[in-house]
N, C-alpha and C positions, 0 to 999 in steps of 0.2 A: 657671193655668200650663197650657199645651199640651204634649203631647208630641210626639215625631216620630211620624209614620205609618209604619208597617210594611207592607210589601208583601205581597199575598196569597200571593206565592211564598215570602217568608220565613216567613211564618206557617202555611202550610199543613201542615207536620210536626207542628207543635203541636195544631193542630186536628182532623187526622187521629187523633192520638195520643190526644186527649180524647174523640172520638168511640168508639174502640174500648175506652177505658177505661169509658166510659159503659155501652156494650153488655156489657161484662164484669162490671160492677157488678149490672146487671140480669138477666145471663144470658139476655138476650134480643138477638138479631141481626136481628130482623125489620126490613123496610125502614122501617117507621112510628118505631119505637123508636129508629133510627139517625138519621133525620130529626130526631126531636125532639132527640136527643142533638147533632146538627150546630148546631141552633139556640142551644141552650144553650152550646155550645162558642164560637160566634161571639160570643154575648152577654157570656161571661165574657172572651173575648179583648178585647173593646172597651171594657168597663166596669173591668175592673180591669189595673193595669200588670203586665204579665209581660215581662220584658227579652226581647228577640229571641234565639232560638238560632240563631246564625250557622253555616250548614253549608258545608263545603268544598265540596260538589258532587260528592263521590268517595266511593266504597265500594268496597274491594277484597276481595271474597270469597275470593280465594286466600290472604290472609293471615287472614280472618277465622276459617278452619276451624282451622289450627294453633294460633291464638291461644286460641281455645275450649279445645282439649284441653290445651295446655299450662296454661291456667287451671286446668282441672280436676283435672289432676296435681297442681298446686301446692297446690289444697284438699286433696287425699286426704294429700299428704305433710305439710302443715301441721296437718292434724287430727291424724297420728299422732304429731306432735311435741308438740303441746299435751296430748295425752292421756299421753303419757311425763312431761312436765313437772308435769302436775298430779297424776299418781298416784306418781311416785317423787321428783321434788325437791320437790315441795309449796310451802310458803311462801318456799323459800330463793330461788326464781327472780327474777333481776334484771330490772328492767323500765326503760324509758327512753322519753322523748319525743325523736323525732328530726326535726329539719327537713329537707325534702327540696324542692329548688328544681326545678322542672319547666321543660323546654323552651320547651312550648306556653303560648300567653296565651289560648288559646280556652277559653271557659266550658266547652264541650262536652266537650274533651279533659281538661281539669282535673277536672271532676266525674266524668267515666267512670273516670279512672286512680283518683280516690279511692274510689269504689264498687268498683272491682275489688280493690283493696288491702284495703279494710274488708272485703270478703267472704271474704278467705283469713283462717283462724284464725290468731290470734297478733299480729295488728296492727289498728288502728283509726284512722281519721282524727279529730283531736280538735278540729283548726281548719285552715280555709283562709284564706291571705292572697291575695285576688283581685289586688291591685295587683303582687305579685312573683310570683305563681302558685308559692305556696309551701305545700306540705302538711306538716303537723306531725301525726305519726304516735306513738301509744302502742304501742310494741312490747315482747314478751315475750323473755325470754331475751338480752337485750343486755348484754354483759359486758365489751366491749373496744372500741376504736375500729375494729378490723377488723369488728366485728359491726355496726358503725354504718355502716361504708363498703359492706359486703354489703347491708345493707337499703337504703342509698340507690340502689346499683346494680341491685337487685331491682326498686324502684319506678320508676327511669327505664327499665329494660328494658320493663316493663308500659307504661309512657308510650310508648315507641318502638312497641311492637306495636300500640297503639291509633292512633299517628299512621299507621303503614303501611296501617292498615284504613280510617281516615276523616279524616286529617289534610289540613291544607291542601297544595297541590303545593310550596310554600316549606318548610313544615315537615319534609315528606317528604324533599325534597333535603337538608336539614340532617341528618336521622337517616341517610340512605343514605350520605352523605360522611364522617358519624362513624363508621359501622360500618365502611367501607373504611379508616379511617386507624388 
């Protein structure tokens, strides 16, 4: 069974990332070590099937900075909330698994959204349905349908931020139109 050939332009970000990881693992960024890492990266990419990461071709630094600050703020606030729940409420905290359907069907945006949400204390992605771009989250302190909707809105807000940073032009247009409505 043959697989579709991936262009070097599509594969280049993966190869560069693998070389950086190789250098970091060995703590050696000398030209010889990086060249050997590049040869290994090409070998891995050719021998093992890795689905191509389709990039939109855009990255907006003006949205990336505020997104990073908002993310860090959410981590701080959520950490304090989890501390309160663990120390004051203890085992009485209600938990739920909530399905959140995303706008984007790009693997990169879905994965990035899942990672960002999982890094914020109090929620964790337990399942991803690629066919429908649905994240299933385990979340703390969900006691009502309003809490469920608030969580869904927060996840979709994070996804919108990531789309503004690196989403396709079509997704960006849809997010901007939705925000204007």
